[in-house]
C-alpha angles and dihedrals in degrees: 000000000000122000118239115257104243094197092054091048091049092049091049093048093048091049090059109106094219093056121085094185149316116285124212095210131251094298099022092261095132101084145108120223115216127174106298097351148058126227107209119210099028126085123179124195130177091266109027145020119228121201121190117193146172107233129211116249132255089042114098122237090252092053092049093048092048091048092051091048089053094046101042105019093095092056100060100087090244093304118133114263120221117193123202119189102209099176146356124237107223122207114256113253117208109222114241129210116300110253116235116267115260089218111100119222114236117257117247 
């Protein structure tokens, strides 16, 4: 049985439009260690591939998971793929002018 190519999985996941990035997990536990480097967000076991991502809002967790399955599912060497959405990347909102206070100041 061939091992999944972690770099190809990472590239496929990052190419998914609903994914903002790979996520290492709360304690950095979601990672694969390769010679001289670590690939955060992907963990491969003998029986399964785990992918942890930060999704793009307003997509739902279900939509993000389905999109990752579609983008990366063919690169797992026939191992099941489990997707965990760890976080959502929210759009940046530019603050506008502060509206005037509705409280009236007392007259002198």
